[in-house]
N, C-alpha and C positions, 0 to 999 in steps of 0.2 A: 841767733841760731849757734849751736856749737860747731866747730870745724876742727880740722886736724891739719898739721903739716905733712907733706908727702912723705918725709923721711920716717914718720911713725910706722907706715904700712909698706915699706919697701920689701921686706923679708917674705918671700913666698911660703905659703902653708902647704909645703909639699906632701907631708903625711896625711893632712886631713883631705887634701884635694885628691890624692891618688886613691884613698880608701873610699871616699864617696863615689868616685867614677866606677871603681872596680866593682863594689858590692851594692850600689844604689843607697848607700848611706847607713852605716851602723850607728847606733845611738850614741855611743861614746865620741865618734868623730864628729857627728852633727853638734853635739854639745860643746866640743871643742871650738868649732867654727863659730857657734853662737857666742861663746865667751870672747873670742877674739874680736869679733865685730862690736860687741858690747863695749870693749876697751875703747874702741874708736869713737863710740857714741858719747862716751865720756872724757874723750881725750881733750887735750889743750886747743885753745882757739888758733886758727891758722890766719893767713892774710884773706880777707873778705875780696880783694881784687888783685888776685895774683897776676904776674906779668903775662901778657898774651902769648898764646902758643898757637902753632898752625893746626888746623883740623886734621883728624886722622885720615889717612889715605890708604887704598889698597896697596898691600905690599909692606906696610909699616909693621914693626914689631911692637907688640904691646905686652909688657911682661913676658912670659913664656909663649905667647901666641903670636901667630902672623895673620894679618888681616887680609881676607881673600876677595870679599865682595861685600858692597854695601847692601843690606837688605832693606833698609828704611832710615828715614831721617825725620825727626819730629822737631817740635820747637825747642826742646831741652836736651835731646840725646840723638846720637846715631846708633843703629843696630847694624852690626856686621856679622858675616859669617867668617869665622876664624878657624885656624888650625893649631891644635895643641901639638907642639913639636916633641914634648917628652912623651905624651901618651899616644901619639899618632892618631888623633881622633878630631873629627869636626866639632866645633862649638859655636855658640852664639854669643857675641859680646855686646853690651849695652855701654856705651861711652858717653859721658857728659858733653854737650855741646856748648862750650864755654862762650861762643860768640853770641848765642841767643839767650844767655843766662844773666839776669840782672843781679840777683842775690846769690853769689857764689856759695856762700856758707849754707844757705837753705837747700840749694840743689845738691851739695854734697851730703847734707845730712839725710835727704829724701833718698838718695841711693843707698846710703847705709841702713836706713830703716828698711828699704825694699830687700836688702840681703837677709836682715834679720828676719823679716816676714817669711821669705821664701825657705830659710833654714827650718822653719817651724813646721812645714807642711811636707808630708811625704805621701804621694799618692800617683799612680801610673798615669792619671789624667791631668796632672799638674805638672808644669815644666820644672826640671830639676836643677837646684842651684849647684854649681860646681866650684866657683872660686869668687873672691871679691878682693880688690886691691888697687894699687897705684902703678902708674907706669915709670916715673912720676908725672909724667906730662899731664895725663888725664885719669880721673878715677874710672874704674871699670868693673862691671858685674857680668859674670860668666854663667851661662846655663847651657843645658844639653842643646844640641842643634836639632830642630825638628824640621824634617823634609815635607813641609806641608804648605797649604794655602789658606789665608784667612777666610773665615766664613764671610766676612764683609765683602771680599772680592768676588766671591761666589754669588752673593745676592746682587751686587751692583751689576754684575755681567749677565746674569740670567734671570733675575727677579726671584719669585718664590721658588721654594723647593718642593719636591714631591712630598706628600703628606707624611708617610712613614719615616722618611729621611728627616724630615723637620723634627718629629717626634724623637727619633733616635739621637739626633745631634744634640738637641736641648737637653734631653734626659741625661746624657753623658756630661754635659756641662754641669748639671745638677749633682751628678755624683762627685765631680771635682770640687764643687763648692761644699759639698757635705764635709769633705776633709778640711777645707779651708776653715768652715765654721767650727769644726770639732777643735781646731787648733786655736781657737778663740780670736778669729780674725774677721774682718769684713773686707771683701775685695774693693768695693766702691767704684769700679770701672768696668763692669760687665757690659760688653757690647760686642757685636759680630768681629770687629777687627782684633779683639783679644782673644779669639777662639781660633786655633789652627786645626785644619782638617788634614790628616794624614793620607797617604796613597791608598790606604785600606779602609778610609772612613772613620778612623779613630780620632779622638779629640784630644787636644792639649790646651789647658787654660794658661794663658801667659799675661805678663805685664802687671806686676804687683806693685808699681810706683805710687799708687794712691791707696794701697791696703792700710788698714788701721787695726791696732789691737783693742779689742773691746775693754781690756783692763786698764787702758790709758784714757778712756774717754771721759773720766771723772776730771781730768785736767783741763778739758775744753773751755770751761767757763772763764778761765783766767785771761784768755786772749780774745774772746767774743766768737761769734759764729764763723765757722770755716766753710769755704767755697771749695768744692772738689767734685770732679766727675765731668762726664760728657753731657752736654745739654739734653740731647735727644733721648738719653737713657736715664735720666734722673728721677728717682723716686720723689714724691712731693716733700717727704720729710727731710731727704738729703738736699733738696733745692733749697730748704729753709736754713739748715745747719748740718753741714756733712760731718761734724765732729761728734754727733750723739746718734748716729744711726746704728742699727743692728743688721743681722743677717736678712730681715724682711726687705731692706733696701736693695740687696742683690738679688732677691726673688723678683722684685718689681722690674728691675733692669733685665733680668732674664726673661721676664714676660714680654718686655719691648722686643727683645731679640726673637723670641718665639713668635710673635705677631709679625715680625718682618719676615721671618722664614716661611711663615703660612701664606703671607699675602703679597711679599714682594715690596710692601710699603711700610712706612713707619705710621703709627697711629695718630701722630701729631706733626703738623708742618708749621715752622715759624721762621721769620726772617732773621732772629737774633735770639741769643739766650734768654733774654727776658721774656720774649713771646713764648719760647719753649717751656719756660718755668710757669707761665700763666696757664698753658694747656695742662701740664702735669698736676697743678693744683685744682684746676677748675673744669676741664673738659672732659666729658665721658666719651671714651673711644668707641668707635663703630665696631660692632662685633666682627671678628674676623671672617665668619661665614657670610656676612653681608658684602664684604670686600672680594672674598674668594668664595663662590658657592660650593666648591668641592671640599670645603673644610666641614668636617661633621659637627653637629652642635655640641657634643661633649667635649671635643677638642677646643672649639671656639669658647665654650664656657670655662674650660680650665685656664686658657690664656687670659680672659676677662678676670678670673679670680685672682691671678697673680697681678694683675693691674689695678686691684682696688686702691683707691685714694688712701683709705685708712689702713695703716699696717695691720691693725687688729683683724682686719677682714680679708687678709691674704693668707695663704698657707703659712703656718707658724714655725716649721722647722723642716729639717731635711726629710725625716721619715714621712711627714704628711705630704710633701711635694713628690717624693719618689713613689708612694702609693698612688697618688693621682696620675702620674705619668704611666705607671704599669696598668692602670685601669683603662686608660684611653688607648694604649698600644693593644692590649688584648682585645679591646671592643671592635 
């Protein structure tokens, strides 16, 4: 994996960052940010095992930001609410958790690719990239701060959602994905925990750490099949090789999310990743209206259409998916 030394990226991109924050991202500034990130993707290799550093803590300064509160901690990163001292705005920072990362160069490259990915998508329902850089203790990625709650938390705390709310939320995610697909990307990790619900019910799609550009998929055969994604939401073809999937894998994962919102349950239950993959490949899900009789047959049928094992039998693009949601919402 390619890597870079922290010194390469110590200079803040003030002009680009300020322009994107102020105006939502003009084309020239976004292209400038993309070029800067691309330079790091092609930069020289750094130390694959840098000296240990303490984990980030509330109150730490990371670049021009102050960490205010930890929002979450995953196996490979922390997410903090931060404060941009120059712009006087709240932000969200994703910081690599070096303690839990075995391949430092791969983790760094993944974050840089995530920054490239986010810079290519501009849509009000997709979280907006603001900055990317080094502390130099930790690589960090900065996005707008969303005052919201993950859809996954709502489902875990209260089970299924009201019918029209389920349709509304999932159709908004479809709108966000339409912009992602138009940018030539596949998200590859659609799930309720990556959907934030704002105070007024608006949706923001987050976490592009596994996103992949379709134009790069021709290189996948050089290293063999790729494993990526969350087991409960994996499309059958993604379970086999995540490197060659297209937007229909996202549609399948969105169908699992829709099923969960309608019924309060996942369509498949397994004790481990292998069992879940078996179900995705072989098990026909029970129709949502059998699990929750309040779900009308047309809505249940749409969900099952999204969950077809064969990607050729699912909705084929954003327009087809959007038309289907409009039909059940109006019915």
